[in-house]
PAZAPA-4460 file (N, C-alpha, C; in steps of 0.05 Angstrom, whole numbers, plus 32768, in hexadecimal, padded with zeros to 4 digits):
% residues 98
    n_x    n_y    n_z   ca_x   ca_y   ca_z    c_x    c_y    c_z   seq   type   mol
   805D   82B1   81EE   8044   82AA   81FA   8033   829C   81E5     1      X     A
   8027   8286   81EB   8018   8277   81D7   7FFA   827D   81DA     2      X     A
   7FEC   827A   81C3   7FD0   827E   81C3   7FC1   826B   81D6     3      X     A
   7FCB   8253   81D8   7FBD   8240   81E9   7FBE   8249   8206     4      X     A
   7FD4   8256   820E   7FD6   8261   8229   7FC0   8276   822E     5      X     A
   7FBD   8288   821A   7FA9   829D   821C   7F8D   8290   821C     6      X     A
   7F88   827D   820B   7F6D   8271   8209   7F66   8262   8223     7      X     A
   7F79   8256   822F   7F74   8248   8248   7F6D   825B   825F     8      X     A
   7F76   8273   825D   7F71   8287   8272   7F5B   829B   826B     9      X     A
   7F4D   8296   8255   7F39   82AA   824B   7F24   82B0   8260    10      X     A
   7F1A   829D   826F   7F06   82A3   8283   7F11   82B4   8299    11      X     A
   7F2A   82B0   82A0   7F38   82C1   82B4   7F3B   82DD   82A9    12      X     A
   7F42   82E0   8290   7F45   82FB   8284   7F2A   8309   8284    13      X     A
   7F15   82FB   827C   7EFA   8306   827B   7EF2   8310   8297    14      X     A
   7EF7   8301   82AB   7EF1   8308   82C7   7F02   8320   82CF    15      X     A
   7F1C   831E   82CB   7F2E   8333   82D4   7F2A   834E   82C6    16      X     A
   7F22   834D   82AD   7F1E   8365   829D   7F00   836C   8299    17      X     A
   7EF1   8366   82AD   7ED4   836F   82AE   7EC5   8369   8295    18      X     A
   7EC8   8350   828B   7EB9   8347   8274   7EC1   8356   825A    19      X     A
   7ED8   8362   825A   7EE3   8371   8243   7ED2   8389   823C    20      X     A
   7EC4   8395   824F   7EB4   83AD   824A   7EC7   83C5   8249    21      X     A
   7ECB   83D1   8231   7EDF   83E6   822E   7EDB   83FE   8240    22      X     A
   7EC1   8405   8246   7EBC   841C   8257   7EC7   8417   8273    23      X     A
   7EC6   83FF   827C   7ED1   83F8   8297   7EF0   83F8   8296    24      X     A
   7EFA   83EA   8282   7F18   83E8   8280   7F25   8403   827D    25      X     A
   7F19   8415   826E   7F25   842F   8269   7F27   843F   8283    26      X     A
   7F18   8439   8297   7F19   8447   82B1   7F2B   843A   82C6    27      X     A
   7F39   8425   82BE   7F4A   8417   82D2   7F5F   842A   82DD    28      X     A
   7F62   8428   82F7   7F76   8439   8306   7F90   8429   830A    29      X     A
   7FA3   8436   8315   7FBC   8428   831C   7FB7   8412   8330    30      X     A
   7FA4   8417   8342   7F9D   8402   8356   7F92   83E9   8348    31      X     A
   7F82   83ED   8334   7F77   83D6   8325   7F8E   83C8   8316    32      X     A
   7FA1   83D7   830A   7FB8   83CB   82FD   7FC7   83BA   8311    33      X     A
   7FCC   83C5   8329   7FDA   83B6   833E   7FCC   839C   8345    34      X     A
   7FB1   839D   8346   7FA1   8386   834C   7FA4   8371   8336    35      X     A
   7FA3   837A   831D   7FA6   8368   8307   7FC2   835B   8306    36      X     A
   7FD6   836A   830E   7FF2   835F   830F   7FF5   8348   8323    37      X     A
   7FE2   8347   8336   7FE3   8331   834A   7FD0   831A   8343    38      X     A
   7FC1   831C   832E   7FAD   8308   8326   7FBB   82F1   8318    39      X     A
   7FBE   82DB   8326   7FCC   82C4   831B   7FBD   82B6   8304    40      X     A
   7FA4   82BD   82FF   7F95   82B1   82EA   7F99   82BD   82CE    41      X     A
   7FA8   82D3   82CD   7FAD   82E1   82B4   7FCB   82E4   82AF    42      X     A
   7FD3   82EE   8298   7FEE   82F4   8292   7FF4   830F   82A0    43      X     A
   8007   830E   82B3   800C   8326   82C4   8024   8335   82B9    44      X     A
   801E   8346   82A5   8033   8355   8298   8029   8372   8297    45      X     A
   8036   8384   82A5   802D   83A0   82A7   8028   83AC   828C    46      X     A
   803A   83A8   8279   8037   83B4   825F   801F   83AA   8250    47      X     A
   8018   8391   8253   8000   8386   8246   7FE7   8390   8253    48      X     A
   7FE7   8392   826D   7FD0   839D   827B   7FCB   83BA   8275    49      X     A
   7FE1   83CA   8276   7FDE   83E6   826F   7FD7   83EA   8252    50      X     A
   7FE1   83D9   8240   7FD9   83DA   8224   7FBC   83D4   8220    51      X     A
   7FB1   83C2   8230   7F94   83BC   822E   7F84   83D4   8236    52      X     A
   7F8C   83E2   824B   7F7E   83FA   8254   7F80   8410   823E    53      X     A
   7F98   8414   8233   7F9C   8428   821E   7F8B   8421   8206    54      X     A
   7F8A   8408   81FE   7F79   8400   81E7   7F5C   8405   81EC    55      X     A
   7F52   8400   8204   7F36   8405   820B   7F30   8422   8208    56      X     A
   7F42   8433   8211   7F3E   8450   820F   7F3E   8459   81F1    57      X     A
   7F51   844D   81E2   7F52   8454   81C5   7F39   844B   81B6    58      X     A
   7F2F   8433   81BD   7F17   8429   81B1   7F00   843C   81B7    59      X     A
   7EFD   8444   81D0   7EE7   8456   81D7   7EE9   8471   81C9    60      X     A
   7F02   847B   81C5   7F06   8494   81B7   7EFD   8492   819A    61      X     A
   7F04   847B   818D   7EFC   8477   8172   7EDD   8474   8170    62      X     A
   7ED1   8467   8183   7EB4   8464   8183   7EA6   847F   8185    63      X     A
   7EB2   8491   8194   7EA6   84AC   8197   7EAA   84BE   817F    64      X     A
   7EC0   84BB   8171   7EC7   84CD   815C   7EC0   84C4   8140    65      X     A
   7EC0   84AB   813B   7EBE   84A1   811F   7EA1   849B   8118    66      X     A
   7E98   84A5   8101   7E7E   849C   80F7   7E7E   847E   80F3    67      X     A
   7E6A   8471   80FC   7E69   8454   80FA   7E79   8445   8110    68      X     A
   7E83   8455   8123   7E91   8449   813A   7EAB   843B   8132    69      X     A
   7EB2   8426   8141   7ECB   8418   813C   7ECA   8409   8121    70      X     A
   7EB3   83FE   811B   7EB0   83EF   8102   7EB5   8402   80EA    71      X     A
   7EA9   841A   80EB   7EAC   842E   80D6   7ECA   8436   80D3    72      X     A
   7ED7   8438   80EA   7EF3   843F   80EA   7F04   842A   80DC    73      X     A
   7EFF   8411   80E3   7F0F   83FB   80D7   7F09   83F9   80B9    74      X     A
   7EEF   83FA   80B1   7EE8   83F7   8095   7EF4   840D   8083    75      X     A
   7EF8   8425   808E   7F03   843A   807C   7F1F   8434   8072    76      X     A
   7F2D   8422   807F   7F48   841B   8075   7F47   840B   805B    77      X     A
   7F30   83FF   8056   7F2D   83F0   803D   7F16   83FA   802C    78      X     A
   7F11   8414   802F   7EFB   8421   8020   7EE0   8413   8022    79      X     A
   7EDB   8406   8039   7EC2   83F9   803E   7EBD   83DF   8030    80      X     A
   7ED2   83D4   8024   7ED0   83BC   8014   7EE3   83A7   801F    81      X     A
   7EDA   838E   8021   7EEC   8379   802A   7F03   8375   8016    82      X     A
   7F1A   836E   8020   7F32   8369   800F   7F33   834B   800B    83      X     A
   7F32   8343   7FF2   7F33   8326   7FEB   7F4D   8321   7FDC    84      X     A
   7F60   8317   7FEB   7F7A   830F   7FDF   7F78   82F4   7FD2    85      X     A
   7F85   82F1   7FBC   7F85   82D7   7FAE   7FA2   82CF   7FA8    86      X     A
   7FB2   82CF   7FBC   7FCE   82C7   7FB9   7FD0   82AA   7FB2    87      X     A
   7FE2   82A4   7F9F   7FE7   8288   7F98   7FFD   827C   7FA8    88      X     A
   800C   828E   7FB6   8022   8285   7FC7   8027   829A   7FDC    89      X     A
   8030   8292   7FF3   8036   82A5   8009   804B   82B9   8000    90      X     A
   805D   82B1   7FEF   8072   82C4   7FE5   8066   82DC   7FD6    91      X     A
   804D   82D9   7FCD   8040   82EF   7FBE   8035   8305   7FD1    92      X     A
   8033   82FF   7FEA   8028   8311   7FFD   803D   8325   8006    93      X     A
   8038   833F   8002   804C   8354   8009   804F   8357   8027    94      X     A
   803A   8352   8036   803B   8358   8053   803F   833F   8064    95      X     A
   804A   832A   8059   804D   8312   8069   8064   8316   807D    96      X     A
   8062   8307   8093   8077   8307   80A7   808F   82F8   809D    97      X     A
   80A6   8302   80A4   80BE   82F4   809C   80CC   82E8   80B3    98      X     A
***
């Protein structure tokens, strides 16, 4: 799946997924999933739709539990400081895709 495909459908995704409001998405029922699977304006893949719902629920859980919300949760992985890599070549990067 290409990014251009997703970008061309972004307005349809925004409409179908209630403006990406996580509180709404987290409450989606099986009936809503079935409706989304019939929406020709989006990518109709059950796993991706269910993953979106699961991610919304996870996001809300983090927002409730973590000091500083989601941002605080993410920043703690780098001790609150931006990581500035200065690789001189892609081969120097340990985590590059192969």
